[in-house]
C-alpha positions as CSV (number, residue, x, y, z in Angstrom):
1,M,29.1,7.7,-19.8
2,I,27.0,6.4,-22.7
3,K,29.0,8.4,-25.3
4,T,32.3,6.8,-24.0
5,R,30.6,3.4,-24.0
6,I,29.6,3.9,-27.7
7,K,33.2,4.8,-28.6
8,K,34.6,1.7,-27.0
9,I,32.0,-0.4,-28.8
10,N,32.8,1.1,-32.1
11,K,36.5,0.4,-31.5
12,K,35.7,-3.3,-30.8
13,I,33.4,-3.5,-33.9
14,K,36.2,-2.1,-36.1
15,K,38.8,-4.5,-34.6
16,N,36.6,-7.6,-35.1
17,E,35.6,-6.5,-38.6
18,N,39.2,-6.3,-39.6
19,Q,39.9,-9.8,-38.3
20,L,36.7,-11.0,-40.1
21,K,38.0,-9.4,-43.3
22,K,41.3,-11.3,-43.0
23,A,39.5,-14.5,-42.3
24,L,37.2,-14.1,-45.4
25,M,40.2,-13.4,-47.6
26,E,41.9,-16.5,-46.3
27,K,38.7,-18.4,-47.0
28,E,38.6,-17.1,-50.6
29,K,42.2,-18.2,-51.1
30,M,41.2,-21.8,-49.9
31,I,38.4,-21.8,-52.5
32,N,40.7,-20.7,-55.3
33,R,43.2,-23.4,-54.3
34,S,40.4,-26.0,-54.4
35,K,39.4,-24.8,-57.9
36,K,43.0,-25.2,-59.1
37,K,43.1,-28.7,-57.6
38,K,45.9,-27.8,-55.2
39,Y,43.8,-28.5,-52.2
40,T,45.4,-30.9,-49.6
41,E,44.0,-32.7,-46.7
42,E,45.7,-30.4,-44.2
43,D,44.1,-27.4,-46.0
44,Y,40.6,-29.1,-45.6
45,L,41.1,-29.8,-41.9
46,Y,42.4,-26.2,-41.3
47,E,39.4,-24.7,-43.1
48,V,36.7,-26.9,-41.3
49,Q,38.2,-26.9,-37.8
50,V,39.8,-23.4,-37.5
51,L,38.8,-21.0,-40.2
52,D,35.0,-21.6,-40.5
53,P,34.4,-21.6,-36.6
54,N,36.5,-18.4,-36.4
55,I,34.4,-16.7,-39.1
56,K,31.2,-17.8,-37.3
57,R,32.5,-16.5,-33.9
58,L,33.5,-13.1,-35.4
59,K,30.2,-12.6,-37.1
60,S,28.3,-13.3,-33.8
61,I,30.5,-10.9,-31.9
62,I,30.0,-8.1,-34.4
63,R,26.2,-8.7,-34.4
64,N,26.0,-8.5,-30.6
65,L,28.2,-5.4,-30.5
66,K,26.0,-3.6,-33.1
67,F,23.0,-4.5,-31.1
68,R,24.6,-3.0,-27.9
69,R,25.6,0.1,-29.9
70,N,22.0,0.6,-31.1
71,R,20.6,0.2,-27.6
72,N,23.0,2.8,-26.2
73,E,22.3,5.2,-29.1
74,F,18.6,4.8,-28.3
75,K,19.3,5.7,-24.6
76,L,21.2,8.7,-25.7
77,K,18.3,10.0,-27.9
78,R,15.6,9.5,-25.3
79,K,15.1,11.8,-22.2
80,M,16.7,10.0,-19.2
81,P,15.1,10.4,-15.8
82,S,17.4,12.2,-13.4
83,V,17.5,12.7,-9.6
84,C,19.0,15.8,-8.0
85,F,20.1,15.5,-4.4
86,G,19.2,18.8,-2.8
87,G,16.3,19.5,-5.2
88,K,16.0,20.7,-8.8
89,K,14.3,24.0,-7.9
90,N,17.1,25.0,-5.6
91,L,19.7,24.1,-8.1
92,R,17.9,26.1,-10.8
93,S,17.4,29.2,-8.6
94,D,20.8,29.7,-6.9
95,L,23.9,27.6,-6.3
96,E,24.5,29.1,-2.8
97,T,21.0,28.3,-1.5
98,F,21.3,24.8,-3.1
99,R,24.6,24.1,-1.3
100,F,23.2,25.5,2.0
101,K,20.0,23.4,1.9
102,R,21.9,20.3,0.8
103,S,24.4,20.5,3.7
104,R,22.3,22.1,6.4
105,R,22.1,19.0,8.6
106,M,25.0,17.4,10.5
107,L,24.7,14.2,12.7
108,I,27.7,13.1,14.9
109,P,27.3,9.6,16.4
110,G,27.8,9.2,20.1
111,R,30.8,7.4,21.9
112,R,30.6,5.8,25.3
113,Q,34.3,6.0,25.9
114,G,35.5,9.3,27.2
115,K,34.1,12.0,29.5
116,Y,31.5,13.9,27.4
117,S,29.8,10.9,25.5
118,N,30.8,12.3,22.1
119,N,34.0,12.8,20.0
120,L,33.2,16.3,18.7
121,F,30.6,17.8,21.0
122,K,31.4,18.6,24.7
123,L,28.4,19.4,26.9
124,N,29.2,21.3,30.1
125,V,26.3,20.3,32.5
126,D,27.0,23.1,35.0
127,N,26.5,26.1,32.7
128,D,24.6,24.5,29.7
129,M,27.5,25.3,27.3
130,L,28.1,23.1,24.2
131,T,31.5,23.1,22.6
132,Y,32.0,21.9,19.0
133,R,35.6,20.9,18.5
134,S,36.4,21.6,14.9
135,T,39.7,21.3,13.0
136,Q,40.5,25.1,13.2
137,K,39.1,26.2,16.5
138,D,36.6,25.3,19.3
139,I,33.1,26.9,18.9
140,V,31.3,27.4,22.2
141,F,27.5,28.3,22.3
142,K,24.8,28.2,24.9
143,V,22.1,25.5,24.5
144,Q,18.8,24.8,26.2
145,F,17.4,21.3,26.2
146,H,13.6,21.2,27.1
147,K,12.5,17.6,27.1
148,Y,14.4,14.8,29.0
149,K,17.0,17.2,30.1
150,D,17.7,15.4,33.4
151,E,18.1,12.1,31.6
152,L,20.5,13.6,29.1
153,Y,22.7,15.1,31.9
154,A,22.6,11.7,33.7
155,R,24.0,10.0,30.5
156,V,26.8,12.6,30.3
157,N,27.7,12.2,34.0
158,E,27.8,8.3,33.8
159,K,31.1,6.5,34.3
160,H,33.5,5.9,31.4
161,N,32.6,3.1,29.0
162,S,29.1,2.6,30.5
163,P,26.6,0.9,28.1
164,D,24.2,3.9,27.9
165,K,26.7,6.7,28.0
166,A,26.8,7.5,24.3
167,V,25.0,10.6,23.1
168,A,24.7,11.6,19.5
169,Y,24.1,15.2,18.4
170,E,22.2,16.5,15.3
171,L,22.7,20.1,14.1
172,M,20.1,21.8,11.8
173,D,21.2,25.1,10.3
174,Y,18.3,27.5,9.7
175,G,20.4,30.6,8.8
176,E,19.6,32.9,11.8
177,Y,19.7,30.1,14.4
178,F,20.6,26.4,14.9
179,I,18.5,23.6,16.3
180,V,20.5,21.1,18.4
181,K,19.1,17.6,19.0
182,A,20.7,15.2,21.6
183,I,19.9,11.5,20.8
184,F,20.4,8.8,23.5
185,E,18.9,5.5,24.4
186,K,15.9,5.8,26.7
187,H,14.9,3.1,29.2
188,M,11.4,2.1,28.7
189,N,9.3,0.8,31.6
190,L,7.3,-2.4,31.3
191,P,3.7,-1.7,29.9
192,K,1.0,-1.3,32.5
193,T,-1.9,-2.2,30.1
194,D,-3.2,-5.6,29.3
195,T,-5.9,-7.4,27.2
196,L,-7.6,-8.6,30.5
197,Y,-10.0,-5.7,30.4
198,G,-10.4,-5.8,26.6
199,A,-8.4,-4.0,23.9
200,I,-8.5,-1.0,21.5
201,G,-8.0,-1.7,17.8
202,I,-7.3,0.9,15.1
203,D,-7.7,0.6,11.4
204,I,-5.6,3.3,9.6
205,N,-7.1,4.6,6.3
206,V,-6.2,7.3,3.8
207,D,-8.5,10.0,5.3
208,H,-9.2,8.8,8.8
209,I,-8.4,6.4,11.7
210,A,-11.2,4.1,12.9
211,L,-11.0,3.1,16.5
212,C,-12.9,0.3,18.1
213,E,-12.8,-0.5,21.9
214,T,-14.0,-3.9,23.2
215,N,-14.6,-5.1,26.8
216,M,-13.3,-8.3,28.4
217,D,-16.0,-10.4,26.7
218,G,-14.9,-9.1,23.2
219,N,-18.1,-6.9,22.7
220,I,-17.9,-3.4,21.3
221,V,-18.2,-0.6,23.9
222,L,-16.9,2.4,21.9
223,I,-16.3,3.4,18.3
224,K,-14.6,6.6,17.3
225,K,-13.4,8.3,14.1
226,Y,-10.2,10.5,13.9
227,P,-10.2,12.4,10.6
228,I,-6.9,13.0,8.6
229,H,-6.8,16.1,6.4
230,K,-4.8,15.2,3.3
231,E,-5.0,18.8,1.8
232,N,-2.9,20.2,4.8
233,T,0.7,21.1,4.4
234,K,3.5,18.7,5.5
235,N,4.1,20.5,8.8
236,K,0.3,20.8,9.6
237,R,-0.2,17.1,8.8
238,N,2.7,16.1,11.0
239,E,1.3,18.1,13.9
240,E,-2.2,16.6,13.3
241,L,-0.8,13.1,13.3
242,Y,1.1,13.9,16.5
243,Q,-2.0,15.0,18.2
244,L,-3.9,11.9,17.0
245,A,-1.2,9.7,18.4
246,I,-1.5,11.5,21.9
247,E,-5.4,11.1,21.8
248,I,-5.2,7.3,21.0
249,M,-2.5,6.8,23.6
250,E,-4.5,8.6,26.3
251,Q,-7.6,6.6,25.4
252,C,-5.6,3.3,26.0
253,K,-3.9,4.6,29.1
254,S,-7.2,5.8,30.8
255,K,-8.9,2.5,30.1
256,K,-5.8,0.4,30.9
257,K,-6.2,-1.4,27.6
258,S,-3.6,-2.5,25.1
259,L,-3.5,-1.1,21.6
260,V,-3.8,-3.5,18.6
261,V,-2.5,-2.6,15.1
262,E,-1.8,-4.3,11.9
263,D,1.8,-5.7,11.3
264,L,2.2,-4.5,7.7
265,N,5.2,-5.3,5.4
266,F,6.0,-2.1,3.6
267,K,8.3,-3.7,1.1
268,Q,5.4,-5.9,-0.2
269,L,3.2,-2.8,-0.4
270,K,5.9,-1.0,-2.6
271,T,6.1,-4.0,-5.0
272,R,2.3,-4.0,-5.3
273,M,2.3,-0.4,-6.3
274,L,4.2,-1.2,-9.5
275,Y,1.1,-2.9,-11.0
276,R,-1.6,-0.3,-9.9
277,P,-3.0,2.8,-11.7
278,K,-1.0,6.0,-11.4
279,K,-3.7,8.0,-9.5
280,Q,-4.1,5.1,-7.0
281,N,-0.3,5.1,-6.5
282,K,-0.2,8.8,-5.8
283,T,-2.8,8.6,-3.1
284,L,-1.1,5.5,-1.5
285,S,2.3,7.4,-1.6
286,S,0.8,10.5,0.1
287,F,-0.9,8.2,2.7
288,A,1.8,8.0,5.3
289,Y,0.7,4.8,7.0
290,K,4.2,4.0,8.4
291,K,4.6,7.6,9.8
292,I,1.2,7.4,11.6
293,L,2.0,3.9,13.0
294,E,5.5,5.0,14.2
295,K,4.0,8.1,16.0
296,V,1.3,6.0,17.7
297,E,3.7,3.3,18.7
298,R,6.3,5.7,20.1
299,K,3.7,7.6,22.2
300,C,2.3,4.3,23.5
301,L,5.8,2.9,24.4
302,M,6.8,6.1,26.2
303,N,3.6,6.1,28.2
304,E,3.8,2.4,29.2
305,V,1.0,1.3,26.9
306,D,1.4,-2.2,25.3
307,V,1.2,-2.4,21.5
308,I,0.2,-5.7,19.9
309,K,0.8,-6.4,16.2
310,V,-1.5,-8.9,14.5
311,D,-1.7,-10.4,11.0
312,P,-3.2,-7.9,8.5
313,R,-4.5,-10.4,6.1
314,N,-8.2,-10.0,5.1
315,T,-9.2,-7.7,8.0
316,S,-11.4,-5.5,5.9
317,K,-12.8,-8.4,4.0
318,I,-13.8,-10.3,7.1
319,G,-15.2,-7.1,8.6
320,K,-17.3,-6.4,5.5
321,E,-18.7,-10.0,5.0
322,K,-19.1,-11.0,8.7
323,Y,-19.9,-8.0,10.9
324,T,-21.3,-5.1,8.8
325,K,-24.8,-6.4,8.8
326,I,-24.7,-7.9,12.4
327,K,-23.2,-4.8,14.0
328,G,-24.6,-2.2,11.7
329,L,-21.3,-0.4,11.3
330,S,-19.1,0.7,8.4
331,V,-16.4,-1.5,6.9
332,H,-13.6,0.5,8.6
333,Y,-15.1,0.2,12.1
334,C,-15.7,-3.6,11.4
335,A,-12.1,-3.9,10.3
336,A,-10.9,-2.2,13.5
337,Y,-13.1,-4.7,15.4
338,V,-11.5,-7.7,13.5
339,I,-8.0,-6.4,14.4
340,N,-9.1,-6.0,18.0
341,R,-10.6,-9.6,18.1
342,E,-7.5,-11.1,16.7
343,A,-5.4,-9.9,19.7
344,W,-8.3,-11.0,22.0
345,D,-8.2,-14.5,20.5
346,L,-4.5,-14.7,20.9
347,W,-4.9,-13.8,24.6
348,I,-7.6,-16.5,25.1
349,K,-5.3,-19.1,23.5
């Protein structure tokens, strides 16, 4: 692309230089005519109003085009950053594995019109057979849905054009076997927890989650630390976060208290990362705050636990300056306490 751009710029430069050459020759003729005293008033007006502005314009165009050409040549010389969809390692190793890993996932959106809630997939509720209607032939295979099976079958058996009838299917190809996921809208019950008995606030950090529980008077009754092991692999870390989300949800459900979290804007966090040191940005990128928060929220909503989001500004600062000496706790526990108290103050208001 840069090479073709440079060729086009060179053509434009050549064209404008030829026009400038003609204009300068005409200007020289005008100077010679003035020396021979054959210079008329019309010649003067033509030179001043047409010829000189045209020469000035052409010189400016050529100057800008040369600057653009130099910039593109510099881009061509330097090593350009590139992104490979599917992974550079897979592309270098083998083209077949690269293509397989790149197109191993297929997601077909649901459709509420029709009998089977989907255009391409047809689920037979009686014998658990799933039919994929391809362009060449129908592929039939047996499936076994473990979780929310009854709700899925209820969606498929709903009447035509019902609001919740649509079911999307996701296929993941693992070579020897497939994993099929059915995606549908789940009805959530109203939360059975409240801030009447107090609340549970959490402060999510890079290596741990600090939990602080308060009673109905706003006093601390429990503090707890949930460690997060950064050195674990991706799958182990996901499993660890999943177990942490269950523990936090069960803590809220057993005490009938709402969960309070910070309402962070992740777009602002990404823009701030542009002006921080490289090592700090690496730790912040590996710190999956959004993933932790999503897992905790999902577990709480599915188990009828209310999640309250509060303003995240200066929680750690307030906790450090106001409560560390009074309560005799660390900054992170005090930050969780401040988050907790913000929801309690909202409830009082």
